[in-house]
C-alpha positions as CSV (number, residue, x, y, z in Angstrom):
1,M,0.1,-0.1,0.2
2,L,1.1,3.4,0.0
3,T,3.8,4.8,2.4
4,P,2.9,8.4,3.7
5,R,4.7,11.3,2.2
6,R,5.8,13.9,4.7
7,A,2.9,16.7,4.7
8,T,5.1,19.5,4.0
9,A,2.7,21.1,1.5
10,A,1.2,23.2,4.2
11,V,4.1,25.9,3.6
12,A,3.2,26.4,0.2
13,T,0.0,28.0,1.1
14,A,1.8,30.8,2.6
15,V,1.6,32.6,-0.5
16,A,-2.1,33.2,0.3
17,L,-1.7,34.6,3.6
18,A,-4.1,38.0,3.9
19,A,-10.3,0.6,-24.0
20,T,-8.5,1.1,-27.2
21,T,-4.8,1.2,-28.0
22,V,-3.2,4.5,-26.7
23,A,-0.4,5.8,-28.7
24,C,1.6,9.1,-28.1
25,T,4.8,10.2,-30.0
26,S,6.9,13.2,-29.9
27,G,9.8,14.6,-31.9
28,S,13.5,13.9,-30.9
29,Q,13.3,17.1,-28.9
30,P,10.2,17.8,-27.2
31,V,8.9,21.4,-27.3
32,A,7.5,21.3,-23.6
33,A,9.7,18.9,-21.5
34,S,9.8,19.9,-17.6
35,A,13.4,18.7,-17.7
36,G,14.4,18.6,-21.3
37,G,14.3,22.2,-22.6
38,A,11.1,23.8,-23.0
39,G,10.6,27.3,-24.1
40,T,12.8,29.7,-26.0
41,A,13.9,28.4,-29.2
42,A,17.7,27.5,-29.2
43,A,18.5,30.2,-31.9
44,T,17.5,32.8,-29.6
45,R,18.7,31.5,-26.4
46,S,21.6,32.7,-24.5
47,A,24.8,31.1,-24.9
48,D,25.6,31.4,-21.4
49,A,23.4,33.2,-19.1
50,G,25.7,32.9,-16.4
51,T,24.8,31.5,-12.8
52,L,21.2,31.4,-11.7
53,H,20.7,31.8,-8.1
54,L,17.8,30.2,-6.1
55,A,17.2,29.5,-2.6
56,L,15.2,27.0,-0.5
57,L,13.5,27.4,3.0
58,A,14.8,24.1,4.1
59,D,17.1,21.3,3.1
60,M,15.7,18.6,0.7
61,S,15.6,15.2,2.5
62,T,18.1,13.6,0.1
63,P,18.8,13.8,-3.7
64,D,18.3,10.0,-4.4
65,P,15.2,10.0,-6.6
66,D,14.0,6.5,-5.2
67,V,14.1,7.7,-1.6
68,F,13.0,11.4,-2.0
69,Y,9.4,11.8,-1.4
70,D,9.0,15.7,-0.1
71,I,8.2,19.0,-2.1
72,E,11.1,21.1,-1.1
73,G,14.1,20.2,-3.4
74,N,12.0,18.9,-6.2
75,T,13.9,21.2,-8.7
76,V,17.0,19.6,-7.9
77,I,15.7,16.3,-8.6
78,L,14.0,17.3,-11.9
79,S,17.2,19.2,-13.2
80,A,19.4,16.0,-12.9
81,Y,17.2,13.0,-13.4
82,E,14.3,12.2,-16.0
83,G,11.8,9.5,-16.4
84,L,10.2,7.8,-19.5
85,V,7.1,10.3,-19.5
86,Q,6.2,13.7,-18.0
87,Y,3.2,16.1,-17.6
88,K,3.3,19.0,-20.2
89,P,3.9,22.2,-18.5
90,G,0.8,23.9,-17.6
91,T,-1.5,20.7,-17.9
92,T,-2.0,17.3,-16.9
93,Q,-1.4,15.8,-20.0
94,I,1.0,12.9,-20.2
95,E,3.8,13.3,-23.0
96,P,7.0,11.1,-23.6
97,L,10.2,12.2,-22.3
98,L,13.0,9.3,-22.3
99,A,10.6,7.3,-24.0
100,Q,10.1,8.6,-27.6
101,S,6.7,6.8,-27.6
102,Y,4.5,4.3,-26.0
103,T,1.4,2.0,-26.4
104,V,-0.8,0.4,-24.0
105,S,-2.5,-2.8,-24.8
106,P,-6.4,-2.9,-25.1
107,D,-6.7,-4.9,-21.9
108,G,-4.6,-2.2,-19.9
109,L,-2.0,-4.7,-18.9
110,T,0.8,-4.3,-21.1
111,Y,2.9,-1.0,-21.5
112,T,5.4,-0.8,-24.4
113,F,8.1,2.0,-24.5
114,T,10.1,2.9,-27.3
115,L,13.2,4.7,-26.0
116,R,14.9,7.9,-27.3
117,H,18.2,7.3,-29.0
118,G,21.3,9.5,-28.2
119,V,20.8,9.9,-24.8
120,V,23.5,9.4,-22.3
121,F,23.9,9.5,-18.6
122,H,26.1,12.0,-16.7
123,D,28.9,9.4,-16.3
124,G,28.8,8.8,-19.9
125,T,26.8,5.6,-20.1
126,R,24.4,5.0,-22.8
127,F,20.8,5.2,-21.9
128,D,18.9,2.0,-23.2
129,A,16.3,-0.5,-22.1
130,A,18.8,-2.3,-19.8
131,A,19.3,0.8,-18.2
132,V,15.5,1.4,-17.6
133,R,15.2,-2.1,-16.2
134,A,18.2,-1.3,-13.6
135,S,16.4,1.7,-12.7
136,F,13.1,0.1,-12.1
137,A,14.6,-2.9,-10.1
138,R,16.7,-0.5,-7.9
139,R,13.5,1.4,-7.0
140,L,11.9,-1.8,-5.9
141,A,15.0,-3.2,-4.0
142,V,15.2,0.4,-2.0
143,N,11.6,-0.1,-1.3
144,S,11.4,3.4,0.1
145,A,8.0,5.6,0.0
146,P,7.8,6.1,-3.8
147,A,8.4,2.2,-4.6
148,Y,4.6,1.6,-4.4
149,M,4.4,3.1,-8.1
150,L,6.2,0.0,-9.6
151,Q,4.6,-2.7,-7.4
152,P,1.9,-3.5,-9.5
153,I,4.6,-4.8,-12.3
154,K,4.5,-8.4,-13.0
155,T,7.2,-8.6,-15.5
156,M,9.6,-6.2,-17.2
157,A,11.8,-6.8,-20.1
158,A,14.4,-5.1,-22.3
159,V,13.1,-6.6,-25.7
160,N,15.9,-4.9,-27.5
161,P,18.2,-1.7,-26.8
162,Y,15.5,0.6,-27.5
163,T,12.1,-1.2,-26.5
164,F,10.9,-1.8,-22.9
165,V,8.0,-3.6,-22.0
166,V,6.3,-3.7,-18.8
167,R,3.2,-6.3,-18.0
168,L,1.0,-5.4,-14.6
169,K,-0.6,-7.8,-12.4
170,G,-3.9,-6.2,-13.1
171,V,-5.3,-3.1,-14.4
172,V,-3.8,0.1,-12.6
173,T,-5.4,3.2,-14.3
174,P,-3.1,5.5,-12.8
175,F,0.3,3.6,-13.8
176,L,1.2,6.2,-16.6
177,D,0.7,9.1,-14.2
178,Y,2.9,7.3,-11.6
179,L,5.6,7.2,-14.4
180,A,4.8,10.9,-14.9
181,S,4.9,12.0,-11.3
182,S,7.5,14.0,-10.1
183,W,8.1,11.2,-7.3
184,G,8.0,8.6,-10.1
185,P,10.7,6.4,-11.3
186,K,13.6,8.2,-12.8
187,M,16.7,6.5,-14.7
188,I,19.8,6.0,-12.9
189,S,23.0,5.0,-14.7
190,P,23.6,1.2,-14.3
191,T,27.3,1.8,-14.3
192,A,26.8,4.3,-11.5
193,L,24.4,1.7,-9.5
194,A,27.1,-1.2,-10.0
195,A,30.1,0.8,-8.8
196,H,28.4,2.3,-5.6
197,A,26.0,-0.1,-4.7
198,G,27.5,-0.8,-1.4
199,T,25.1,-2.7,1.1
200,D,22.2,-0.2,0.6
201,H,21.7,-0.1,-3.1
202,D,23.8,2.9,-3.7
203,Q,21.8,4.9,-1.0
204,T,25.0,6.5,0.5
205,W,26.4,7.5,-2.8
206,L,23.2,8.8,-3.9
207,N,23.1,11.0,-1.0
208,T,25.7,13.2,-2.4
209,H,25.8,12.5,-6.2
210,D,23.8,12.3,-9.2
211,A,23.9,9.7,-12.1
212,G,20.8,10.9,-14.2
213,T,20.2,12.1,-17.6
214,G,18.9,15.6,-16.9
215,P,20.0,18.9,-18.2
216,Y,22.1,19.6,-15.2
217,T,24.7,17.6,-12.8
218,L,24.6,17.9,-9.1
219,S,27.8,19.3,-8.5
220,A,27.9,20.0,-5.0
221,F,25.5,19.0,-2.2
222,V,26.3,20.7,1.3
223,R,23.6,20.0,3.6
224,G,22.5,23.1,5.4
225,S,24.6,25.6,3.1
226,H,24.0,25.0,-0.7
227,Y,23.4,22.9,-3.5
228,D,25.3,23.3,-7.2
229,L,23.9,22.3,-10.4
230,T,26.1,22.4,-13.4
231,R,25.0,22.2,-17.2
232,F,25.3,18.9,-18.8
233,A,27.1,19.6,-21.9
234,K,26.1,16.3,-23.5
235,Y,22.3,16.7,-22.9
236,W,20.1,15.3,-25.5
237,G,17.6,18.0,-25.4
238,T,17.7,21.9,-25.7
239,R,20.7,22.8,-23.7
240,G,20.2,25.2,-20.4
241,A,21.0,28.7,-20.9
242,Y,22.3,28.9,-17.6
243,S,25.6,27.5,-17.1
244,A,25.3,26.9,-13.2
245,V,22.6,27.0,-10.7
246,D,23.3,28.0,-7.1
247,I,20.9,27.1,-4.5
248,R,21.4,28.5,-1.0
249,I,19.5,27.2,2.1
250,T,17.9,30.4,3.5
251,P,15.4,29.4,6.3
252,D,14.6,32.9,6.9
253,M,12.0,34.5,4.4
254,N,13.0,38.1,5.1
255,S,16.7,37.5,4.3
256,Q,15.4,35.8,0.9
257,I,13.3,39.0,-0.1
258,L,16.6,41.2,0.8
259,A,18.5,39.1,-1.5
260,L,15.9,39.2,-4.3
261,R,15.4,42.9,-4.1
262,S,19.3,43.4,-4.1
263,G,20.0,40.9,-7.0
264,D,21.6,38.3,-5.2
265,Q,18.7,35.8,-5.4
266,D,16.8,35.5,-8.8
267,A,13.5,34.1,-7.3
268,I,11.6,32.9,-4.5
269,L,9.6,30.0,-5.6
270,H,7.1,29.8,-2.7
271,S,5.8,31.3,0.5
272,F,6.5,34.6,-0.4
273,P,4.0,36.7,1.9
274,T,1.0,38.2,0.3
275,A,1.3,41.4,2.2
276,E,4.5,42.1,0.4
277,L,3.0,41.5,-3.1
278,P,2.1,45.1,-3.8
279,T,5.5,46.2,-3.2
280,V,6.8,43.7,-5.6
281,Q,4.4,44.9,-8.3
282,S,5.8,48.2,-7.9
283,D,9.4,47.3,-8.2
284,S,10.7,47.3,-11.9
285,N,13.2,44.8,-11.3
286,L,10.6,42.2,-10.1
287,T,7.6,40.2,-11.5
288,V,4.9,38.0,-9.9
289,D,4.1,34.7,-11.6
290,N,1.3,32.5,-10.0
291,F,0.1,29.4,-11.2
292,D,-2.8,26.9,-10.3
293,S,-1.5,24.0,-8.4
294,F,-3.0,20.8,-6.9
295,L,-2.2,22.3,-3.3
296,T,-5.3,21.8,-1.0
297,A,-6.1,22.9,2.5
298,M,-8.4,20.7,4.5
299,V,-9.5,20.0,7.9
300,Y,-9.8,16.6,9.1
301,L,-12.3,15.5,11.7
302,N,-11.7,12.7,14.3
303,V,-15.0,10.7,13.6
304,S,-13.9,7.8,16.2
305,K,-14.2,10.4,19.4
306,K,-16.7,12.2,21.0
307,P,-18.2,14.8,20.2
308,L,-17.1,14.5,16.9
309,S,-18.6,11.0,16.4
310,D,-21.9,12.6,15.9
311,L,-22.5,13.5,12.2
312,A,-25.0,16.3,13.2
313,M,-22.1,17.9,15.1
314,R,-19.7,17.6,12.0
315,K,-21.9,19.3,10.0
316,T,-22.4,21.7,12.5
317,I,-18.8,22.5,12.2
318,A,-18.9,22.7,8.5
319,A,-21.4,25.4,8.8
320,A,-19.8,27.4,11.4
321,I,-16.5,27.5,9.6
322,D,-18.4,29.7,6.6
323,R,-15.8,28.2,4.2
324,D,-16.2,30.8,1.5
325,T,-15.8,33.7,3.6
326,L,-12.8,32.1,5.4
327,V,-11.1,31.4,2.0
328,K,-11.5,35.0,0.8
329,E,-10.2,36.5,4.2
330,V,-7.3,34.2,4.0
331,Y,-6.2,33.6,0.7
332,G,-7.6,36.7,-1.3
333,P,-6.8,36.6,-5.1
334,Y,-4.6,33.7,-4.7
335,G,-6.8,30.9,-3.7
336,E,-10.3,29.8,-4.1
337,P,-13.0,27.7,-2.0
338,A,-12.4,23.8,-3.1
339,A,-15.2,23.0,-5.3
340,T,-14.9,19.0,-5.0
341,M,-13.0,17.0,-2.5
342,Y,-10.3,16.4,-5.2
343,P,-7.5,19.0,-5.9
344,K,-8.5,21.5,-8.7
345,G,-7.9,19.8,-12.1
346,I,-7.8,16.4,-11.2
347,L,-11.6,15.5,-11.5
348,A,-14.2,17.5,-13.2
349,P,-16.2,19.5,-10.4
350,G,-19.2,18.9,-12.0
351,L,-18.7,15.1,-11.2
352,A,-18.4,15.6,-7.5
353,P,-19.2,18.9,-6.2
354,L,-19.1,19.8,-2.8
355,H,-22.2,20.8,-0.8
356,Y,-21.6,21.4,3.1
357,A,-24.3,22.3,5.2
358,T,-24.7,26.1,5.7
359,S,-27.0,26.3,8.7
360,T,-27.7,24.0,11.7
361,A,-29.3,23.9,15.2
362,P,-27.4,25.8,17.8
363,V,-24.6,24.3,20.0
364,T,-25.6,23.6,23.3
365,G,-23.3,22.6,26.1
366,S,-20.2,24.2,25.1
367,P,-18.5,21.1,23.6
368,H,-14.6,21.3,23.8
369,L,-12.5,20.6,20.6
370,D,-8.6,20.1,20.6
371,F,-7.8,21.6,17.2
372,A,-4.3,20.8,15.7
373,Y,-2.5,22.3,12.9
374,T,0.9,21.2,11.2
375,A,3.8,23.7,11.8
376,D,5.4,25.7,8.8
377,D,7.8,28.2,8.3
378,S,5.3,31.0,7.1
379,G,2.8,31.5,9.9
380,L,-0.1,30.7,7.4
381,Q,-1.3,27.4,9.1
382,K,-1.5,29.3,12.6
383,R,-3.2,32.0,11.1
384,L,-5.8,29.8,9.2
385,A,-6.2,27.9,12.5
386,E,-6.9,30.9,14.8
387,L,-9.7,32.4,12.2
388,I,-11.3,28.9,12.3
389,Q,-11.2,28.9,16.1
390,Q,-13.1,32.2,16.3
391,K,-15.7,31.2,14.1
392,L,-16.3,28.0,16.1
393,Q,-16.3,30.0,19.3
394,A,-18.7,32.1,17.9
395,A,-20.9,29.0,17.2
396,G,-20.6,27.8,20.9
397,F,-17.7,25.5,20.9
398,V,-14.6,25.9,23.3
399,V,-11.5,25.6,21.0
400,T,-8.0,25.0,21.9
401,V,-5.5,25.4,19.3
402,R,-2.0,23.9,19.4
403,E,0.9,23.5,16.8
404,V,2.1,19.8,16.1
405,Q,5.0,18.6,14.0
406,N,4.3,16.7,10.8
407,A,6.0,13.4,12.2
408,Q,3.2,13.4,15.0
409,T,0.5,13.3,12.5
410,Y,1.3,9.9,11.4
411,G,0.7,8.5,14.8
412,F,-2.9,9.9,15.3
413,A,-4.7,6.9,13.8
414,S,-3.1,4.3,16.1
415,D,-4.5,6.3,19.3
416,L,-7.6,8.0,18.1
417,Q,-8.9,8.6,21.4
418,H,-5.9,10.9,22.4
419,A,-5.4,12.4,19.2
420,P,-7.0,15.8,18.4
421,D,-10.6,16.2,17.2
422,L,-9.6,18.3,14.4
423,L,-6.4,18.8,12.3
424,L,-5.6,21.3,9.7
425,E,-3.4,20.0,7.0
426,S,-2.7,21.2,3.3
427,N,-1.2,18.8,0.8
428,T,-0.8,17.6,-2.7
429,P,-1.6,14.4,-4.6
430,D,1.4,12.1,-5.9
431,A,0.2,12.6,-9.6
432,A,-2.4,14.2,-11.5
433,H,-4.9,11.3,-11.1
434,P,-7.8,11.1,-8.7
435,D,-6.5,7.6,-7.2
436,T,-3.3,9.2,-6.0
437,W,-5.3,11.5,-3.9
438,S,-8.6,9.8,-2.8
439,R,-6.5,6.5,-1.7
440,I,-3.9,8.1,0.3
441,V,-6.2,10.8,2.0
442,W,-9.6,9.1,2.7
443,G,-9.1,5.4,1.5
444,T,-8.7,2.8,4.4
445,G,-5.0,2.8,5.4
446,G,-4.1,5.9,3.3
447,G,-0.8,7.5,4.5
448,L,-2.5,10.8,4.8
449,N,-5.8,9.5,6.3
450,F,-4.6,10.8,9.7
451,F,-7.6,10.0,11.8
452,G,-8.1,6.6,10.2
453,Y,-11.5,7.2,8.5
454,S,-12.8,3.9,6.9
455,N,-15.9,3.0,4.6
456,K,-15.8,-0.4,2.9
457,S,-18.1,1.0,0.3
458,V,-15.8,4.0,-0.8
459,D,-12.7,1.6,-0.8
460,A,-15.0,-0.7,-3.2
461,L,-15.3,2.4,-5.5
462,L,-11.8,3.4,-5.6
463,D,-10.7,0.0,-6.4
464,K,-13.5,-0.3,-9.1
465,G,-12.2,3.0,-10.7
466,R,-8.7,1.9,-10.5
467,A,-9.4,-1.4,-12.2
468,T,-10.9,-0.3,-15.3
469,T,-9.6,1.0,-18.8
470,D,-12.7,3.1,-19.2
471,K,-11.9,6.5,-18.1
472,T,-15.4,8.0,-18.2
473,A,-16.7,5.0,-16.0
474,S,-13.3,5.3,-13.8
475,D,-14.1,8.8,-13.1
476,Q,-17.6,8.1,-12.3
477,D,-16.6,5.7,-9.8
478,Y,-14.0,8.1,-8.1
479,A,-16.7,10.8,-7.9
480,Q,-19.2,8.6,-6.3
481,A,-16.5,7.5,-3.7
482,G,-15.7,11.2,-3.0
483,E,-19.3,11.8,-2.8
484,L,-20.0,8.9,-0.3
485,M,-17.0,10.1,1.9
486,A,-18.0,13.5,1.9
487,A,-21.4,12.7,3.1
488,D,-19.8,11.2,6.4
489,Y,-18.2,14.8,6.8
490,P,-14.4,13.0,8.0
491,I,-12.9,16.1,6.0
492,L,-13.7,19.6,5.1
493,F,-11.9,20.6,2.1
494,L,-11.4,24.2,2.4
495,A,-9.4,26.1,-0.3
496,Y,-7.2,25.3,-3.5
497,S,-4.2,27.7,-3.3
498,Q,-1.9,28.8,-6.1
499,N,1.8,28.5,-6.3
500,V,3.1,32.1,-6.2
501,M,6.6,32.6,-7.7
502,V,8.7,36.2,-7.3
503,W,11.2,36.5,-10.1
504,R,13.8,38.8,-11.1
505,K,12.4,40.4,-14.7
506,A,15.7,39.6,-16.3
507,V,14.9,35.8,-16.2
508,T,12.5,34.5,-18.7
509,G,10.7,31.4,-19.8
510,V,9.2,30.3,-16.4
511,A,7.2,27.5,-16.7
512,F,5.0,25.5,-14.1
513,V,3.5,22.0,-13.9
514,P,0.4,21.9,-11.4
515,E,1.7,18.4,-10.3
516,E,4.9,20.0,-9.1
517,P,4.4,22.5,-6.3
518,W,7.5,24.9,-5.7
519,T,9.3,23.6,-8.6
520,V,10.5,25.3,-11.5
521,P,12.0,23.6,-14.7
522,I,15.5,25.0,-15.0
523,A,16.4,24.0,-18.7
524,P,13.9,26.5,-20.2
525,L,14.8,29.6,-18.2
526,D,17.0,32.2,-20.0
527,K,18.2,35.9,-19.2
528,A,16.7,38.8,-21.0
529,H,18.9,40.0,-23.7
């Protein structure tokens, strides 16, 4: 089943403070590739735009693509590594990357990938079907959190040097989305894997090195200080304009803002405070880019513990929060009320619209609520929790608000009677598919199902949706599962928040993939001439 990903997405919302054969083919150099060089045509690109200066608020957990399962640091992973397919920037459309084309059998069980010629790993090893097999095998052997994406595989084979075939144990509709995910399997040099295997399948070595095919190599990884990327001269796609990328670890947002204004930093990729945005818009050297993302804020309700074991009480909380007013007050123009229980763009809102109670009977007896929110660097979670507290207290509840660490939330389900009554979280799915959200957030045993909600009918619909090759029928199943879950009120879906980035105007070619929060493709970037 799914291993939980650290729920770090809460910080991203800080910007809002205030059954046929399927075949896809691309040319030898995709026009829009998140790692492969989308954007400005090569003839007009800078030969050397110099060094791009970025910053992260915190260290990434690891640069090992088979272990990395966070959000902060995705830009590093996707600059150094590539998968067989990817999401086209600005969309949820899957397109080939290291696979030049692919087909899916009518029964949805066999995936055949025709691989791109002329690709080499950073160590000079040729990319071919044997390398794909070695990369898939390594992810399964490491068996860290993202390994679940390949566990449906029954067999895999390098039919010839440029044809790789996978056969699944059963139909898994999100399988291509797994491969396109920013946390999906990436190609790693089999030469490097053999040379540095050690006793941990290369994990020690890949904690400070890379062995991918991406447009940049990881030339330095100094935890707590900086990461350096260097342009890969033998990259198969459109070469990055920037010859180097310097990524500093700068936990203080004010320090990042000062560096951005002085020109020492080229961008702030997330968590820029909304209150500061008017000054950005009046600064001739800066520009604001905001993009739709899958980031969703929500409140979990502990349905196994009084007083919220009472459905009527849960409906009262939904009405008291007054979600639409709350979202407008907190997120302003950079967020909107969640239209469905799925992140924006994953499932059409018309299939599973949210209809929360708007008025209920008055609360009696002053019930006490223990309301937890996950820690973040921006202060957004605390502000949102305090505003919800005010609304609930006005409705007659007595609410105590407290901060908890992300690691604590994963233990709540094992001791529900001592867990909080409410938990404020923000997160993002693993991929642009409804299964990669529903199954982990409210499916039984899901990694982000913090209060252990379980409904056998919901689970059956999720399994049914995952096991059909008919997309229309699958979407209906996921919609019905969501509606059935929502009727139990175990989670209140509050807001969709945008990813807001602030850039030096000299940087051009900024693109964004909704499935990749806090992340920017480096190769398409250039410096204004």
